[in-house]
Structures are given as structure tokens and as C-alpha cells.
ZAMARGU-4260 file (C-alpha; in steps of 0.2 Angstrom, whole numbers, plus 5000, padded with zeros to 4 digits):
<rodrens>
0) 4933/5115/5062 | 4933/5120/5080 | 4950/5112/5083 | 4957/5122/5068 | 4950/5138/5075
5) 4958/5134/5092 | 4975/5131/5084 | 4973/5147/5074 | 4969/5157/5090 | 4983/5149/5100
10) 4995/5156/5087 | 4986/5173/5085 | 4983/5179/5103 | 4976/5196/5098 | 4961/5188/5089
15) 4947/5179/5098 | 4932/5167/5094 | 4916/5175/5088 | 4903/5162/5087 | 4898/5154/5071
20) 4889/5157/5054 | 4877/5146/5045 | 4881/5140/5027 | 4875/5126/5016 | 4885/5115/5004
25) 4878/5104/4992 | 4884/5086/4991 | 4876/5080/4974 | 4858/5085/4977 | 4859/5085/4996
30) 4861/5101/5006 | 4873/5100/5020 | 4869/5113/5033 | 4885/5118/5043 | 4889/5130/5057
35) 4906/5138/5052 | 4917/5145/5067 | 4923/5162/5065 | 4935/5175/5073 | 4933/5193/5077
40) 4946/5198/5064 | 4938/5187/5050 | 4955/5181/5046 | 4951/5163/5050 | 4943/5151/5038
45) 4943/5132/5040 | 4954/5122/5029 | 4942/5108/5027 | 4930/5119/5017 | 4931/5125/4999
50) 4932/5144/4999 | 4918/5153/4989 | 4909/5137/4984 | 4892/5131/4987 | 4895/5114/4979
55) 4908/5102/4983 | 4922/5098/4971 | 4923/5080/4965 | 4937/5075/4977 | 4927/5083/4992
60) 4912/5073/4986 | 4922/5057/4986 | 4928/5061/5004 | 4911/5065/5011 | 4904/5049/5003
65) 4917/5038/5011 | 4914/5046/5028 | 4895/5044/5026 | 4897/5026/5021 | 4909/5022/5035
70) 4898/5031/5048 | 4883/5020/5042 | 4893/5004/5043 | 4898/5008/5062 | 4880/5008/5067
</rodrens>
């Protein structure tokens, strides 16, 4: 999400970074606590997150599950 914000800011020089805000998405029954980067204008939103949702759609759930499994295998 940080690289997305950096890309956005490089193409919008009048805007600037403005910290993060906390949010929680639910993956099945597990809460995922996230710090989402924001900008001063509030025009930026990370493309990797579903907008206006607290639960992940099925395709996102599949992606998160495969990422968690691959991270666990690398240990």
C-alpha cells in the first residue's frame, strides 16, 4: 500500500502523505488489523483493499489464504 501511495504522490505533486488510519478486515472469522496510508486530499485509496467492506470477498479470501500458506511454507 505504501508503494501505491508513493506512485500516487509522484503523479499528484500538490497532494502529500498524511500518516495512516487503522482498519480491520475480517478473513473468515479472523480479524486482520491494517494501517492504511492516506493523503491530505483523501483522494488516494489503495487498490488492493475492497472499498466500503469489512469482510473480504471470496476472491480476496482465496488470495489471502494462498499468501498465508506460502508464508508458512517458507519458514
